[in-house]
C-alpha positions in Angstrom: 24.3 89.3 106.1 24.1 85.2 104.1 21.8 83.9 101.4 19.6 82.4 104.2 18.9 86.2 105.4 17.3 87.2 101.7 15.6 83.6 101.6 14.0 83.2 105.3 13.3 86.8 106.2 10.3 87.3 104.1 8.4 83.9 105.1 8.9 84.7 108.7 7.7 88.6 107.6 4.9 87.0 106.4 4.1 84.7 109.5 4.7 87.9 111.8 2.2 89.6 110.1 -0.1 87.0 110.1 0.0 86.3 113.8 -0.4 90.5 114.3 -3.2 90.6 112.0 -5.1 87.5 114.1 -4.4 88.7 117.7 -5.0 92.2 116.7 -8.8 92.3 117.6 -8.0 90.8 121.4 -5.8 93.4 122.2 -7.1 96.4 120.5 -10.2 98.8 120.9 -11.3 100.6 118.4 -9.3 103.7 118.7 -5.8 101.7 119.1 -6.5 99.3 116.5 -5.2 101.5 114.0 -1.7 101.8 115.5 -0.8 98.5 115.7 0.3 97.3 112.7 1.9 100.7 111.7 3.7 100.2 115.3 5.0 96.5 114.5 6.3 97.9 111.0 8.2 100.3 112.5 9.8 97.9 114.9 10.4 95.3 112.1 12.1 98.6 109.9 14.2 99.4 112.9 15.3 95.9 113.4 16.5 95.1 109.8 17.8 98.8 109.1 20.1 98.0 112.6 21.5 94.9 110.9 22.0 96.5 107.6 23.6 99.5 108.9 26.3 97.4 111.6 26.9 94.8 108.7 27.5 97.6 105.6 29.3 100.0 107.8 29.8 99.2 111.3 31.1 96.9 113.4 29.5 96.4 116.6 27.7 95.2 119.7 24.7 93.6 117.7 27.5 91.2 115.3 29.1 90.0 118.2 25.6 89.0 119.9 25.2 87.1 116.8 28.6 85.8 116.7 28.0 84.2 120.8 24.8 82.8 119.8 25.9 80.8 116.5 28.5 79.4 118.8 25.7 78.0 121.0 23.4 77.0 117.7 26.5 74.9 116.7 26.4 73.4 120.3 22.7 72.4 120.0 23.5 70.8 116.5 26.8 69.5 118.2 24.8 68.1 121.6 21.5 68.9 122.6 22.6 68.3 126.6 25.7 71.1 126.1 23.2 73.6 123.9 20.9 73.3 126.8 23.6 74.1 129.5 24.7 76.6 127.7 21.2 78.7 127.7 20.6 77.4 131.4 23.8 78.1 132.9 24.9 80.5 136.0 28.1 81.0 134.7 29.9 77.4 135.3 31.9 76.0 133.2 31.7 72.3 132.8 33.5 70.0 130.6 30.0 69.4 128.4 30.1 73.2 127.4 33.7 74.4 128.0 34.5 73.7 124.3 32.0 76.4 123.7 32.9 78.9 126.2 36.7 79.5 125.2 35.2 80.6 122.3 33.0 83.3 124.3 34.7 86.3 125.1 31.6 87.7 126.7 30.5 84.4 128.8 30.9 84.3 132.5 28.5 84.8 135.6 29.1 88.6 135.9 28.5 89.0 132.4 25.8 91.8 131.6 26.1 91.1 127.6 25.4 86.5 128.3 21.6 87.4 128.9 21.7 89.1 125.1 23.2 85.7 124.0 20.9 83.3 125.5 18.2 85.1 124.0 19.7 85.3 120.5 20.1 81.6 120.9 16.8 81.2 121.2 16.1 83.4 118.4 19.0 81.8 116.1 17.5 78.1 117.1 14.4 79.3 115.8 15.4 81.1 113.0 17.6 78.4 111.8 21.2 80.5 112.6 19.8 83.4 110.3 20.7 87.1 111.8 18.0 89.0 110.0 15.1 86.3 111.6 17.0 86.6 115.0 16.8 90.4 115.0 12.9 90.2 114.3 12.7 87.6 117.6 14.1 90.6 119.4 11.8 93.4 117.5 8.7 91.0 118.6 10.0 90.9 122.3 10.4 94.5 122.0 7.1 95.5 120.5 5.1 93.2 123.1 6.3 95.2 125.7 6.1 98.3 124.0 2.6 97.8 123.1 1.3 97.5 127.0 3.2 100.2 128.0 1.2 102.0 124.8 -2.1 100.5 126.2 -1.7 101.6 129.9 -0.8 105.3 128.6 -3.7 105.2 126.4 -5.9 104.0 129.5 -4.5 106.8 131.8 -5.5 109.6 129.4 -7.8 108.5 126.2 -8.1 111.5 124.9 -4.5 111.5 123.3 -4.2 107.9 121.7 -2.7 109.4 118.6 0.3 111.8 120.5 1.3 108.5 122.8 1.5 106.1 120.1 4.1 108.9 118.5 5.6 109.0 121.8 5.8 105.7 122.0 6.7 103.7 118.4 7.8 106.3 116.3 10.3 108.3 117.7 13.1 107.1 115.6 16.2 107.0 118.1 13.4 104.6 119.9 12.7 102.2 117.3 15.5 102.1 115.3 17.7 101.3 118.6 14.9 99.4 120.8 14.5 97.3 117.9 17.2 95.2 116.6 19.7 92.3 118.4 20.7 94.8 121.5 20.4 94.8 125.1 18.2 98.0 124.5 15.6 96.4 122.7 15.2 93.7 125.8 15.1 96.8 128.5 12.5 98.8 126.9 10.3 95.6 126.2 10.8 94.5 129.9 10.6 98.5 131.1 7.0 98.5 129.3 5.5 95.3 131.1 6.6 96.7 134.7 5.0 100.2 133.9 1.7 98.1 132.6 2.2 95.6 135.8 2.2 98.5 138.2 -0.6 100.1 136.6 -2.8 97.2 136.0 -1.3 95.2 139.7 -1.2 98.0 142.2 -3.5 100.9 140.8 -6.0 99.3 139.0 -6.0 96.1 141.4 -6.7 93.6 138.7 -5.3 90.4 137.9 -3.0 91.1 140.8 -0.9 87.6 140.9 -0.7 87.6 137.0 0.5 91.2 137.3 2.9 90.2 139.9 4.7 87.5 137.9 4.9 89.7 135.1 6.2 92.7 136.7 9.1 90.3 138.8 10.2 88.6 135.6 10.2 91.9 133.6 12.3 93.1 136.5 14.8 90.3 136.3 15.2 90.7 132.9 16.3 94.3 132.9 18.7 93.8 136.0 20.3 90.9 134.2 21.5 93.3 131.9 21.0 97.2 132.8 20.0 97.4 136.1 20.1 101.2 136.4 16.9 100.9 134.5 15.3 99.7 137.4 17.0 102.5 140.2 15.7 105.2 138.4 12.0 103.1 137.6 11.2 101.8 141.0 11.2 105.0 143.2 9.1 107.3 141.2 6.6 104.0 140.6 6.2 103.4 144.3 5.2 107.2 144.3 3.0 106.7 141.5 1.1 104.1 143.4 0.8 105.9 146.5 0.0 109.3 144.7 -2.8 106.6 143.0 -4.2 105.2 145.4 -4.5 107.9 148.1 -6.1 110.2 145.9 -8.9 107.6 145.2 -10.2 108.1 149.1 -12.8 110.2 149.4 -12.8 110.9 152.9 -10.9 113.6 153.8 -9.8 112.3 157.0 -9.5 109.1 155.6 -7.0 110.2 153.4 -5.1 112.0 155.8 -5.0 109.1 158.0 -3.3 106.4 155.0 -1.2 109.0 153.5 1.6 108.3 155.9 1.0 104.6 155.8 0.8 104.5 152.0 4.0 106.4 151.6 5.9 104.4 154.4 4.7 101.0 152.6 5.9 102.8 149.2 9.2 103.7 150.4 9.5 100.4 152.1 8.9 99.0 148.5 11.4 100.8 146.9 14.3 100.6 149.4 14.0 97.0 149.5 14.1 96.9 145.8 16.6 99.3 145.3 18.8 97.1 147.8 18.2 94.0 146.0 19.6 95.3 143.1 22.3 96.9 144.5 23.2 92.9 145.9 23.3 91.9 142.7 25.6 94.3 141.4 28.0 95.8 143.8 28.4 98.9 140.8 25.4 100.1 142.1 26.1 100.6 145.8 25.0 104.2 147.2 29.0 104.7 148.3 30.1 103.2 144.7 27.8 105.1 142.4 29.7 108.0 142.1 32.8 106.8 141.4 31.2 104.3 138.3 29.9 106.7 136.9 33.4 108.8 136.7 34.8 105.5 135.6 32.0 105.3 133.0 32.1 108.7 131.4 35.8 109.0 131.3 36.3 105.7 129.1 33.1 106.5 126.9 35.2 110.3 126.5 38.1 108.2 125.5 36.3 106.1 123.0 35.0 109.6 121.3 38.4 110.5 120.3 37.6 107.9 117.2 34.4 109.0 116.7 34.6 112.3 114.6 34.3 114.8 118.1 31.1 113.1 119.4 32.1 113.8 123.1 31.2 116.1 125.3 32.1 117.3 128.9 29.5 118.8 131.3 32.3 119.3 133.9 34.6 117.8 136.2 33.7 114.8 138.0 35.2 113.7 141.4 33.3 110.2 141.8 30.9 111.4 144.5 27.4 111.2 144.8 27.7 115.3 145.9 29.7 115.7 142.6 27.1 113.9 140.7 24.2 116.1 142.4 26.1 119.6 141.1 26.0 118.3 137.9 22.9 117.2 137.7 21.2 120.7 135.6 23.6 119.7 132.6 23.4 116.1 132.9 19.1 117.0 132.2 20.0 119.6 129.4 22.3 117.0 127.4 20.2 113.8 128.2 16.8 115.9 127.0 18.1 118.9 124.4 21.1 117.9 123.1 22.9 117.0 120.6 22.3 120.9 119.3 21.3 120.7 115.7 25.3 122.0 114.8 26.5 119.3 117.3 25.5 116.6 114.8 28.3 114.9 113.2 26.7 112.2 111.2 23.3 111.0 110.1 22.4 109.2 113.3 23.2 112.2 115.5 21.2 114.3 112.9 18.5 112.3 114.0 18.9 112.2 117.7 19.4 116.6 117.0 16.1 116.9 115.8 14.6 114.5 118.7 16.3 116.8 120.8 15.3 119.9 119.4 11.9 118.7 119.2 11.8 118.3 123.2 13.2 121.2 123.4 11.1 123.5 121.6 7.8 121.5 122.8 8.2 122.2 126.8 8.9 125.5 126.0 5.9 125.9 124.6 3.8 124.5 126.8 5.6 126.0 130.1 4.6 129.3 128.2 1.4 128.6 127.2 0.5 127.2 130.7 2.5 129.3 132.5 6.0 127.9 134.6 3.8 127.4 138.1 0.9 126.0 136.7 3.2 123.3 134.7 4.7 122.6 138.2 1.5 122.4 139.5 0.1 120.0 136.8 3.1 117.7 136.9 2.7 117.3 141.3 -1.3 117.7 140.8 -1.3 114.6 138.6 0.1 110.8 139.3 1.0 109.8 136.0 2.8 113.4 135.4 5.1 112.7 138.6 6.1 109.4 137.1 6.8 110.4 133.8 8.3 113.5 134.7 10.4 112.0 138.0 11.4 109.2 136.0 12.6 110.9 132.9 14.8 113.4 135.2 16.4 110.9 137.3 17.1 108.7 134.1 18.8 111.8 132.3 21.0 112.3 135.4 22.4 109.2 135.3 23.0 108.5 131.5 23.7 112.2 130.9 26.7 112.2 133.7 28.0 108.6 132.8 27.7 108.6 128.9 30.5 111.4 127.6 29.6 110.6 124.1 26.3 111.4 122.2 27.4 108.2 120.0 26.5 106.3 123.2 24.1 108.8 124.8 21.7 108.5 122.2 21.2 104.6 122.8 21.4 104.8 126.8 18.3 107.3 127.1 16.1 105.7 125.0 13.9 104.3 128.1 13.6 107.9 129.0 12.0 109.2 125.8 8.8 107.8 125.5 7.6 108.2 129.3 9.0 112.1 129.4 7.1 112.6 125.4 4.4 110.9 127.0 4.3 113.4 129.8 4.2 116.1 127.4 1.2 115.1 125.6 -0.6 114.4 128.7 0.4 117.6 130.4 -0.6 119.3 127.1 -3.9 117.8 127.2 -4.7 118.1 130.9 -3.8 122.1 131.1 -5.1 123.0 127.4 -8.6 123.9 128.9 -6.6 126.2 130.8 -4.4 127.7 128.4 -7.7 128.1 126.3 -9.8 129.8 128.9 -6.6 132.2 129.6 -6.5 133.4 125.6 -10.3 133.5 125.6 -10.1 136.2 128.6 -7.0 138.1 127.0 -8.9 138.3 123.9 -12.4 139.8 125.8 -10.2 142.0 127.8 -10.9 145.9 127.3 -8.3 147.3 125.1 -7.1 151.1 126.1 -8.5 154.0 123.8 -6.2 155.8 121.9 -7.0 159.6 122.9 
């Protein structure tokens, strides 16, 4: 980091918090207001901590993104027209931008990194080409979507405001990897807005046009970087909307008639969205997903040889969908509940191992106290739980199979973590009365007398 980071960052932090306090009354209620500033602070700390870590110990994507953004910043200084072209280009090289694109390894029409670079360039312009200020810009973008996610969860199940805040904002891996100058920050923020748009527009049926615009823009942002997030989210989201709308029909006869119709519409929307995503990236065509997963896992397992043994192997992949299905149980375990504590090789892996251990113990606790089949019944009977767990399992399978090492997995899996933990907290809240009643009956049950 440079001198400008130390001079400008305190000023921008003051500006950010002043704006946060000004808008807080309009986007919080008496229950959520207490979490707004702490949640924002977690994002700020995550963004700055990631930058410090990568500038002092590691080298990685965040530095490369900023270096590319600095080239665009310089282009604006040389020619405003060249800068605008670099931010808005479709990947075509023109004479005006050629001197700059030749310096960018990640420039090109198919580059998934260039959207991050465009966004970072805007942050660099706002922050006078200062890394930490640009990172704070990413933290704010991520926070906006995650606050929308939190408010949506809190509206669905207001009884667990505090627990939902923990799930969305205060998991160490999520606020560390999902706040700084990385793809992950933009993706998880956009996912929060997609979740909000589905609930507000398709379930509450309020501000439908606005929600449609928000949902499409957020989906396009995700699709420009990590299309597989949408592929995992859209089918369970369509099922969620279908279940919520059919449950609100009071007449059993009307429900019986409407259920197939809603289901067909939901499936149609999901299939259309998934096929549209696949058209934009051939890697996600159905017949190539297995092959792409194998290639990614093989590459990352090779990388892990230089990462102090952070690699894992859940079985041999054959590049087919059937092969991925065979490895699905192991992939779910590795994504949700590993690394185990004894597998941690460095501090970041240790944090991930602690989170995974908490996920494992909390999951076992709920299923043990409520009962396995009653827990499944609760998940099937509550549309939001169906969304949370189906999305989490689909996503866990995709990243568990394709990651190949824990260092990559801890970043890849952060979109599922708020949904999975929120699902656990909501299920605990819903099933607690049942569990308490069962324990009370057990206490009241007459005990056998000794002869």
